[in-house]
C-alpha positions in Angstrom: 100.2 137.9 96.9 102.5 141.0 96.4 102.4 143.2 93.3 105.9 142.1 92.2 104.7 138.5 91.9 102.7 139.4 88.9 103.9 139.4 85.3 102.4 141.5 82.6 101.0 139.2 79.8 101.4 141.9 77.2 104.9 143.0 77.9 106.6 139.6 78.9 108.6 137.3 76.5 106.2 135.0 74.7 108.3 132.0 76.1 107.4 133.1 79.6 103.7 133.2 78.7 104.0 129.7 77.1 105.6 128.4 80.2 102.8 129.6 82.5 100.2 127.9 80.2 102.3 124.7 80.5 101.5 124.5 84.2 98.0 123.3 83.2 98.3 119.6 82.7 96.7 118.3 79.5 96.4 115.1 77.6 98.3 114.6 74.3 96.7 114.0 70.9 97.9 113.4 67.3 95.7 115.1 64.7 95.7 113.5 61.2 94.2 114.1 57.8 95.1 113.5 54.2 96.1 116.2 51.6 94.7 116.6 48.2 97.0 113.9 46.8 96.1 111.4 49.5 99.2 111.8 51.5 98.9 111.6 55.3 99.7 114.7 57.4 99.7 114.9 61.1 100.8 116.8 64.1 101.0 116.5 67.9 98.6 118.8 69.9 97.7 119.2 73.5 95.4 122.2 72.8 92.3 119.9 72.3 89.0 120.0 74.1 85.3 119.1 73.7 82.9 121.9 72.6 79.4 120.5 72.3 77.6 117.2 73.2 74.7 117.8 70.8 75.9 118.1 68.1 79.1 116.2 69.2 81.8 119.0 68.5 85.5 119.1 69.4 88.3 121.6 68.7 91.9 121.7 68.3 94.3 124.7 67.9 96.8 124.9 65.0 99.5 127.5 64.7 99.3 129.7 61.6 103.0 129.0 61.0 102.4 125.3 60.8 103.3 123.8 57.4 100.2 121.7 57.5 97.7 124.5 58.0 96.5 124.6 54.5 95.9 120.9 54.5 93.8 121.0 57.6 92.0 124.1 56.5 90.8 122.2 53.4 90.4 118.7 54.7 86.8 117.5 55.0 87.9 114.7 57.4 90.4 114.4 60.2 91.1 112.2 63.2 91.8 113.1 66.8 94.0 110.3 68.4 94.3 110.5 72.2 97.5 108.9 73.1 98.1 106.5 75.9 101.1 106.5 78.3 103.0 104.0 76.2 103.0 106.3 73.2 105.4 109.0 74.2 107.8 108.2 71.2 104.8 108.6 68.9 104.0 112.1 70.4 107.8 113.0 69.9 107.8 111.7 66.3 104.7 113.7 65.2 106.1 116.8 66.8 109.3 116.6 64.9 110.5 116.8 61.3 112.5 114.4 59.3 112.8 110.5 59.2 111.1 109.9 62.5 108.0 111.8 61.5 108.0 110.2 58.1 108.1 106.7 59.6 105.3 107.6 62.0 103.1 109.0 59.1 103.7 105.7 57.3 102.2 103.9 60.2 98.9 105.6 60.1 95.9 103.3 59.2 92.7 104.2 57.4 91.8 105.9 54.1 90.0 109.1 55.1 90.8 110.1 57.8 93.9 108.3 58.7 94.3 107.3 62.3 96.6 105.7 64.9 95.6 102.0 65.5 97.1 101.8 69.0 95.8 105.0 70.5 93.9 105.1 73.8 90.8 106.7 72.0 90.2 107.9 68.5 87.6 110.3 67.2 86.9 110.5 63.5 85.5 114.0 62.5 84.2 116.0 59.7 85.1 119.7 59.2 82.7 121.9 60.9 84.3 125.4 60.8 87.6 127.3 61.5 87.9 130.3 63.6 90.8 132.9 63.5 92.4 133.4 67.0 95.5 135.3 67.0 98.6 133.5 65.9 96.6 130.2 65.9 93.4 129.0 64.2 90.7 127.0 66.0 89.7 123.9 64.0 86.3 122.7 64.9 85.2 119.1 64.0 82.0 117.2 64.3 82.5 113.7 65.6 81.1 111.1 63.4 82.4 107.8 65.1 84.8 107.0 67.9 86.3 104.1 69.8 88.3 103.6 73.0 90.6 100.9 74.5 92.2 100.0 77.8 95.1 101.9 79.3 96.0 105.1 80.9 96.7 108.5 79.2 99.8 110.3 78.4 100.0 113.6 80.0 101.8 116.9 79.2 103.1 119.3 81.9 105.5 122.1 81.8 107.1 121.1 78.6 107.4 117.4 79.4 105.5 114.2 78.7 104.4 112.6 82.0 102.6 109.4 83.1 99.7 110.0 85.3 100.8 106.9 87.4 97.4 106.5 89.1 97.8 105.0 92.6 95.1 103.5 94.8 94.2 106.8 96.5 93.8 108.5 93.0 91.8 105.7 91.7 89.5 105.8 94.6 88.8 109.6 93.8 87.7 108.3 90.4 85.2 106.1 92.0 82.8 106.1 89.1 85.5 104.3 87.1 86.6 101.9 89.7 85.4 98.5 91.1 87.1 96.9 94.0 87.1 93.2 95.0 88.5 90.8 97.5 90.5 87.5 96.9 89.7 85.4 100.1 91.6 82.3 100.4 91.0 79.6 103.2 92.4 76.1 103.4 93.7 76.2 99.8 90.4 77.3 98.4 89.2 80.7 97.0 85.8 82.1 97.8 83.5 83.0 94.9 80.0 84.2 94.6 77.2 83.6 92.1 74.3 86.0 91.7 70.7 84.9 91.4 69.7 83.6 88.0 73.4 83.7 86.8 75.3 80.6 85.6 78.7 82.2 86.2 80.6 82.7 89.3 82.7 85.7 90.2 85.3 87.1 92.5 83.3 89.3 94.9 83.5 92.9 93.6 81.6 96.1 94.0 81.8 99.5 92.4 83.3 102.3 94.6 80.9 105.2 95.5 82.2 108.8 95.4 84.4 109.4 98.5 84.4 105.8 99.6 87.7 104.0 100.4 88.4 100.5 99.3 88.6 99.2 102.9 85.1 100.3 103.7 83.7 99.0 100.5 85.3 95.6 100.7 84.3 95.2 104.4 80.7 95.9 103.5 80.8 93.6 100.5 81.9 90.6 102.4 79.6 91.4 105.3 76.6 91.1 102.9 78.1 87.7 102.0 78.0 86.7 105.7 81.8 87.1 106.2 83.6 89.4 108.6 86.7 90.3 106.6 89.0 93.1 105.9 91.2 93.9 103.0 95.0 93.4 103.2 97.5 94.2 100.3 96.6 95.2 96.7 97.0 92.0 94.7 96.0 92.9 91.1 95.0 96.0 89.2 93.7 95.8 85.6 91.0 96.6 82.9 89.2 93.9 81.1 89.4 94.6 77.3 85.7 95.3 76.8 85.3 97.4 80.1 86.0 101.0 80.8 86.4 100.7 84.6 89.6 99.8 86.4 89.4 96.8 88.7 91.5 96.6 91.9 91.6 93.2 93.7 92.8 93.1 97.2 93.8 90.1 99.4 91.3 89.6 102.0 91.7 88.2 105.6 88.6 86.8 107.3 88.0 86.8 111.1 86.2 83.5 110.7 86.1 80.9 107.9 83.5 81.6 105.2 80.7 78.9 105.0 79.3 77.7 101.7 75.9 79.1 101.7 72.8 80.4 99.8 71.9 83.9 101.0 68.3 85.1 101.5 68.4 86.9 98.1 69.5 83.8 96.2 73.2 84.7 96.1 75.5 81.7 96.5 78.8 81.8 98.3 81.3 78.9 97.9 85.0 78.1 98.2 86.6 76.3 95.3 89.9 74.4 95.2 92.5 74.4 92.5 91.4 71.0 91.3 88.0 72.5 90.5 89.7 75.1 88.1 87.6 78.1 89.4 89.2 80.3 86.6 87.1 78.4 84.1 83.9 79.4 86.1 84.4 83.2 86.0 84.2 85.7 83.1 86.9 88.0 82.0 90.4 87.0 80.7 92.1 89.2 83.3 90.1 87.8 86.1 90.6 84.2 84.9 94.4 84.8 84.6 94.5 86.3 88.1 93.0 83.2 89.6 95.5 81.0 87.8 98.3 83.1 89.0 97.1 83.0 92.6 97.1 79.3 92.8 100.6 79.2 91.2 101.9 81.7 93.6 100.4 80.0 96.6 102.1 76.7 95.6 105.5 78.5 95.4 104.9 80.8 98.4 105.8 83.8 96.3 103.1 86.5 95.8 103.2 89.7 93.7 101.2 92.6 92.7 100.0 92.5 89.1 99.4 95.7 87.1 98.5 96.2 83.4 101.2 97.3 80.9 101.2 97.4 77.2 103.4 94.4 76.8 101.2 92.1 78.9 101.6 93.2 82.5 104.2 93.4 85.3 104.5 91.6 88.6 105.9 93.4 91.6 107.0 90.9 94.3 105.2 91.1 97.6 107.4 89.9 100.5 105.5 88.0 103.1 102.1 88.3 104.8 100.7 91.7 105.8 101.2 92.5 109.5 100.2 95.3 111.9 102.5 98.3 111.8 103.7 97.8 115.4 105.1 94.4 114.3 107.2 95.9 111.6 110.9 96.3 112.3 110.4 95.6 116.0 114.0 96.6 116.9 113.3 100.1 116.3 111.3 102.4 118.7 108.6 104.2 116.8 105.5 106.1 117.7 103.4 108.4 115.5 103.3 110.9 118.4 107.1 111.2 118.3 107.4 112.3 114.6 108.9 115.6 113.9 108.5 117.8 110.9 
């Protein structure tokens, strides 16, 4: 890097410095408290981070020019509301002034501190201390209780709100938070498994290990069930309400039919027909709904990819069965070795 590429942080326009800080993607939060008269005050902040695990401390930065500075300097309780990707309008409202912010403030729940009901996560804090830092103050709080729900976070990057839009590859990089499974259909029946000593059946799933792809994991999973199979297209991606991990279910193709069996470790493998209502045999509302959808789509011949959204989910149509890449658009001559930059 040549010398002219550098900008002097002391001499440059403050907006230029602010822009460079904006190249660091963050989440988005709303910080809320009550004033001495009990009125709710809140502002949007992306300058939020953890400080300590023991005791549980967090911090948020607040401009000295903020009209609510005195309120937060004196408040003994405040909440940090981590916004989900569906709360862009909420972030905009609390970052503004006027009717939009007044309406947003009226929607806060709770006595002290107030909080946003629909946030991705909420931390309720007590005042710990405040540190002077240039044209801002650093408000440090001790977390006394918290909660979290399903969904994806709202991001902030270079002055704009963005959705993280996690795809399959990105989710696989977050292996500790992802489980993958396979929906294997044969002769109109769906293959389920039941673990030893359990009275509930389940769609075969397995947690992803760090660095492991879904193809490898699903092949190994079904191999342990005595089935030679490989994943096809992504069929459903969701989070159960009480779980933190994301579940990705893939359509699975088997080399040979699965056989109803009891494995050496006591695991049972069996295929269920629609008449047996296998959705009543598994746990999880999302998993049950997926099985109901599968049989409906199979009857109509129209399949789709399901993914969670705030208003109950979306279905993206899938056109036809998966095929080898060499069979796709056969009229065109294509070879990876002939690609040009």
